[in-house]
N, C-alpha and C positions, 0 to 999 in steps of 0.2 A: 605681346606674346611672341610666337615663332621661336624655333630652336635652330641655332646655326653651329656648324662645326667645320674645322679645317684640319687636315692631317698632312704631315710631312714624314715620309718613310723611305728609307733606302731599299727596303724590301718591296719592290713595286707590285708584287702580286698580293701583298697584304693591305695596301693602302685603302682600297675600296671597302674591304671588309671592316677595317677599323672605323671608317666613316659610317658604315652601316650600323655597327654596334653602338657607336656614340649617338647617332640619330635615334636609334631604338630607345636609348635611355632618356632621350629628350622628347619622346612622343607626347608626353603630357602638355607640351608647349604648343602643339599644333597637330590637328588630325585631318586637315583638308587635303593636303598634298605632301609629297616627299620627293626629293631629288638629290642626285650626286653628280658632280662633274669631276673627272679624273684627268690630270695632265700628264701624259707620257710622251711616247714617240708621236702620238697624235692625241686628240682630245676625245674622250668618251663622256657623253652626258646622257643621263636617263632620268626622266621625271614621270610622275603619274599622280592621279587623284587617289586619295585614300591613305591608309596607314603604311608605315615603312615596310612592314612585313608583306603587305599586299603588292607593293610596287616593285620590290627587289626579291629576286631568287638567287640561289647559288650560281646558276648558269650565267645570269646577267652580271653578277659581281665578278665572277672569274674572267669575264671578257674585259673588265675595266681595269687596265693595268697602267701604273704610272707612279711617280714619286709624290705627287701632290693631289689632294682631293678637297673639294668644298661641298658641304652638304647642308640641307635645309628641310625643316618641317614647317608647314605654313598654317597660320591662323590669320585670316584676312581682316584688315582694317581698311586700308586704301586699296581698292581693286576688288573685283568680284571673285567668287569662288569658282574658278575655272582653270583648265589646264594651261591656258596661255599665261596665267599669272604665277604658275608654279615656278619655284626657284631650285637651283641657282639660275640666274640669267647669264647668257653667254653673248658677248659682243666683241666685235673686231675693233682694234685700235691700231694706231701707227706703231705702237710698241709691241703688238702681238695680241693674242686672244686674252680676254678678261672674263673670268667667271665671278659672279658676285652673289652673296647671300646676305640678307638684311633682316635684322630684328629691330622693329621700331616703327615710327610713323612720322612723316614730314608734315609740318603744319603749313609750309609754304610750297607745297607740292604743285598746286595749280599755276602759281606764278612762274615757277621754274620751268614747268612743262610748256607753258605758253611762250616763254622766251626761246626755248630750244626749238619749238615748232616754227617760230618766226625766223629762225636761223636755218631752217630747212631740215631739221631732224624729223625722222619718221618713227612713230611708236607702234609696237605690236601688242602692247599690254596696256592696261589702265592702272598699273601698279606704280607706286612712288619709287620702288627699287630701280625701275628702268630709268627714271630721271637721274638717279645717282650714277648708274652705269653710263649713261650718255654724257654726263658732266665729266666723269673720269676719262672717257674716250676723248673728249674735247681737250681737256688739259694735257693729256699725254701726247698731243700733237707737238707741243713745244717744251714740255717739262719732264724731268725724271719722276719716277713714281712717288717719292717722298714729297716733292714740291707740288705735284699734281694733287695729291691727297690734301695737302694744306690748303690749296686754292679751292678745292671742292668743299672742304669743311667750312670755309668762310661763307659759302653761299647757302648752306643747309640750315634749316631751323626745325627743331623738334628732336626726336630721338632716333639715333642711327648707330647701332652697333653692327659692324660689318666683318665678314670674312671674305677675302678675295684671293683668287689665283691669277697671277699675271706671268705667263710663260713659266719660268723656273722659280718663281718667288711666291710664297704664301704670306698673306698679309692679314692681320687682325687689327681692327680699329674700334675704339669706343668714343662716343661723342664727349665733349668737354664737361657736360653735366653728369655723365655717367648714368643716364636713365636705366639702361639695361645692362645686365652683368656680362662679363667676358673673362674667362680664365684660361691660363695656359699650363700645360703639363708636359712632362717628359717621360718617355718609356724606352725600353730597349730598342724599339722600332724607330724612334725619332721623336717628333713633337706633335702635340695636339692642341688646338684652340677650340673652346666650346662655350656655350651659353652658361652652363652650370658645371660645378665640380663633379656631379654624379656621372657625367659623360666621360670624364677623365678616369674616374674610378672604374668605370665599366670596361675600359680597355687595358686595365692593369698598369696605368701610368701614375706618376706622382705629380702632385700640384707644385708648380714652380711659384706662381703668384698670380694675382689678378692683373689684368690689363687695366691700368689706371685711367680715370676719365681724361680725355684729350690725348691719349697715348696710342701709338701704333706699335705693333710688333711685326718685324720683317724676318722671314725665315728663308734662307737661300743657301744651297749647298751644305746643309747641315749646320749653318751658323745662325745664331739668334741675335737680333738687335732690337732694342726698344728705343723708340724715337718720340719725343714730345711734339705733337702736331698742333694742338690747341691749348690755350690757357683759359681759365675761368675763375671768377672770384668766389664761386660757390659750387656745390654739388646738388644733384636732384635725383637721388637714387629712388626708383619706384618702390614705394612702401608695399605695394601689392605683391611684389616678389616674395616678401616675407610672409604675407598674410595668406596668399592663395597660389600664385603661379608656380613657384619653384618647388622641387621635390624636397620633402623634409630632411633627407640625408645630404642635401647640398649645403655648401658654405658659400655665402655671398659677401664679398668685401670683408672677409675675416670673421663673419658672424654666422653661427649655426642657425639654419632655418628651423630645425627642430627645437632648438633652445628658445627661439623667439616665440614660436607657437605655444610651447609649454608655458612660458611666462605670461602670454596673453590669457591663457586659461586661468592661471593663478590670480592675476590682477582682476580679471572679470569676476571671479568668485568673491573677491574682496569688495569690489565696487558694487556688485549687484547680487547679493546673497538671496537665496530662496529656500523655503522648506520643501524638500522633495525626497523621493525614495530612490531614484536612480538618475544618473547623468549619462547621456548618450551623445555621441557625435552624429552629425549629419555627414556620412562618409563621402570621400575620404579626407578632405581638407580640414574638417573639423575635428579629426581624431586626436591629434596631439594636444590641441587646446582643451578638449574634453578630459583628457588625462590630467592636465594641469588643474582644471576646474575641480575634478574629483579629489585630487590630492589636497588642495587648499581648503575645500569645503567639508571634506569628510563624507560626502555623499558617494554611495557605491557607483562605480563605473560599470555599466552594463549596456550592451548594444540593443537599442530599440529598433534599429534598421540594419538590414544586411544588403550590401551592394552586390549587384551582378557585375562581376569583374570583366565581363566581355563588352560592357558598355563604357564608352569614354566619358570625358568631362562634358557635361551638358552645357555649362556656361560658354565654352568656346566653340560650340556648334554655330554655324553661320546664320541660322534662321530661328526666330522665336518659336514658331510652330513646331519645329523639330525638337527644340529644347524641352517644350512642355510635354510632347509625346514621349520623349526619352526618359523623363522622370518616372513614368509608370512602369517602365521595364528596367530602370536602373536600380531600383531598390524596393525592398519589401519589409514590412514591419514584422517583428517577432512577437506574436501575441503573448506567449508565455512570459516574456520579459516585461511587458508593459501593462497587462491586464490588471485593472484595479489600482494602478500605481500613479503617483505624481512624478511626471517625467520632465527632466530638463534637457532640452535639445541644444547642442552647441554647433553653430555654423560659423563659417569664416566671414560671411557678409550677406547682406540682402541687397540685391540690385533692383530687379523689377517687382519682386514680391510674389509672382505667380508660382514659382517653384516652392517657396516657403509655405504658402497656403496649402499646396498639395501634400507636402510632407507632414504638416501639422494634422491635416484631415486624415491622413493615412494612419498616423499614430493613434488618433482618437478612435478611428474605426476599429483598431485592434484592441480597444478596451481601456485605454489610458483614462484615469480619473481626471487628471489635470495635465496640461501640456504647457510648459514654460519655455520660452525661446530666449537664448542668449547669443549675442553676436560678437565675434572676435575682432570687430573693427568698428569705428564710428560710422554714422549714417553716410551713405554715398549720396551727395547732393549735386554733383556736377559731372558732366561728361568728361571722359579722358580723351585727349587728342594725341596721345603719345604711344598708343599701341594696345588699347583695350577697347573692345566694341561696345561702347555705351553711347548709342547714337544721339539721343536727344535728352535734354533735361526732363521733358515730360514723361519719358519712359522710366525715370528713376523714382521709385516709390517714395524716397525720403526727401525729394527735392521740394515738394509742396505739401507734405503731410507731417504732422507731429507724431511723436512716438506712440501716443495712445491711439491715434487714428490708424497707424500701421499695425498695431497690435490687433485691433478689430478686423483689419483687412486680412491678416493672415490667420485669424481665428485662434490666437494663443491666449492663455489665461494671464500671462504676463510677458513683457518684452523689455529687454535692456540691451543697450549697445556698450561696447568698450569705449571709454573716453579717449579723446585725442591724446591727452597727457599720458594715459595708461598705455596707449599704443607706442608712443615715443619711448616710454620707459622700457617696454618689452623689447623693442628693437635695439636699444642701447646706443643710438646715434643722436647727434644734435638735431633739433627740428630743422635747422637750415641746411642739413645735409640730405634731406629727404624730399621727394616730390609727394606732396599731400593734396594735390589739386582737386582730386575727385572728392575729397573730404572737406575741403576748405574753400574751394572755388578761387584759390590764389595760385595762378599758373606761373611757373618759373620762366617761361618765355611767352611772347605775344602770340595768342592763338586766334586773333580776330579773323584772319583769312580762313582758317580751318572751320571756325564757327559759321562763317558765311557759306562755305561750301556745303556743310551739313544741312543748312537750312534749305539749300537747293535740292 
């Protein structure tokens, strides 16, 4: 997860506000902390714990003046949820000040950190982003930014989509497997780089194109240059961007997220039909798939659950106890819609199963005669080491249970998952272009070090 953005604007008073609004549109990608660094006559950086709107006010933004801004909203994977780990990180280099925002997770973080500490580097965070920043600073001692980035990328393993500001240059970079998305847009103000296209839409810009896997974009003095940094024989686009993470109005690698989720629902209805009176989403990420399921099955779409819009995404909260408590205030059943009815609930995934059980019980308590659960992804059987907080295999309900066991665990009358082939069909990419590791346990890069670190 995490959301990153970079802005280049000739209107120096507007830059921070553009970064703010683009981060606001990426709030679904991280709710722990937010930060913006602006490079002008001098560097303004402001970070805080909480939501974008809580961290920044009009007065603070008006003080942050400059041509270049880098912004970040955080969802932690490596590093605790604390202010020291909030981004962007700012470091000094021989070439000048470097601000860096990172979306992803390094699987060789500890090895790289140990090497840097043995060379005398001092760390102030426990985030893998600081490792990238320190490596860039080291390479910039002897190399120009493009060559420094190439050298750093050769050392990194895992997922790392970056937005950086180095003096008067804005840089966006996507790792060679393309785990996490990055897109660039152009507006009357200048240029914007962001995790998702919805952030570009939010500031009234038009999409130029995706930053391709292994590619960097350099923006300096209003000029745009794309540079190939890394080569790879394959891609590994995170399939959960389409299933859950991204906003449905975003387009990732040319594919509409809304379209994928609608097709997921249609395919799920064909693969796992059920006799029922209504089909309802588990809001919000199940909504589009529920519409597709309703259209394909002919079962009426009706909301069994209403979401409290002032509660964020429970899955990306940092602690399990907080996630479980949040479910109780996040949504409520609509008794009139479910009483005496056979209800099909559509959710994007089942991770630990605790939330699913609470939701099923909630709908039953509201008077539903039957509750059937349909899942818009295959069972999650393996932890993710590339940017999703699935700490251990033991925490994943599907890692050591069959579907019937999970059905009993969540108290549903029936349970069915989307097939892997159905998911690939819905996305519309080749299997070899996607990272499906959490669904197949087949990792696109060696994760043995990360696995050992998590056991510790």
